[in-house]
C-alpha positions in Angstrom: 82.7 92.7 124.5 82.5 94.7 121.2 79.4 94.5 119.1 79.6 92.7 115.8 79.3 94.9 112.8 76.1 94.4 110.8 78.3 93.9 107.7 79.7 90.7 109.2 76.8 89.5 111.2 75.5 87.1 108.4 78.9 86.2 107.1 80.2 82.7 107.5 83.6 81.3 106.9 83.8 78.9 103.9 85.9 75.8 104.0 88.8 75.2 101.7 86.7 72.8 99.4 84.1 75.5 98.9 86.7 78.1 98.1 88.5 75.8 95.6 85.2 74.7 93.9 83.9 78.3 93.6 87.3 79.5 92.3 87.1 76.9 89.5 83.5 77.5 88.7 83.5 81.3 88.8 87.1 82.2 87.7 88.7 79.1 86.1 91.3 79.0 88.9 92.3 75.5 89.9 93.5 75.0 93.5 94.5 71.4 94.1 96.9 69.7 96.6 99.4 67.1 95.2 98.3 65.0 98.2 94.6 64.9 97.2 93.7 61.2 97.3 90.9 61.7 94.8 93.6 61.9 92.1 95.6 59.0 90.7 99.3 58.8 91.4 100.2 60.1 88.0 97.8 63.1 88.4 99.3 63.9 91.8 102.8 63.7 90.3 101.8 66.0 87.5 100.4 68.6 89.9 103.6 68.4 91.9 105.8 68.9 88.8 103.6 71.7 87.5 103.8 73.5 90.9 107.5 73.2 91.0 107.9 74.4 87.4 105.7 77.5 88.1 106.7 78.3 91.7 109.8 76.4 92.6 110.4 73.5 94.9 108.4 73.1 98.1 110.1 74.7 101.1 112.2 77.2 99.1 110.4 80.2 100.5 108.4 81.4 97.5 110.9 81.0 94.7 109.2 81.5 91.3 109.9 79.8 88.0 110.3 81.6 84.7 107.4 83.6 83.4 108.1 82.9 79.8 
């Protein structure tokens, strides 16, 4: 078995919640799922519509909306 590099010996994998929280707090980047049950129906629908406007419909293989 190969030895673990000292660079990674103290690293730990962060969960998705931690990454999303830190992205918001440190960079102002919001990562939210349209299925997040902490949001109201109208908030989830807004997130879905915003995602489709910016990146295209789900399942379209990365189609992007206009950058204007």
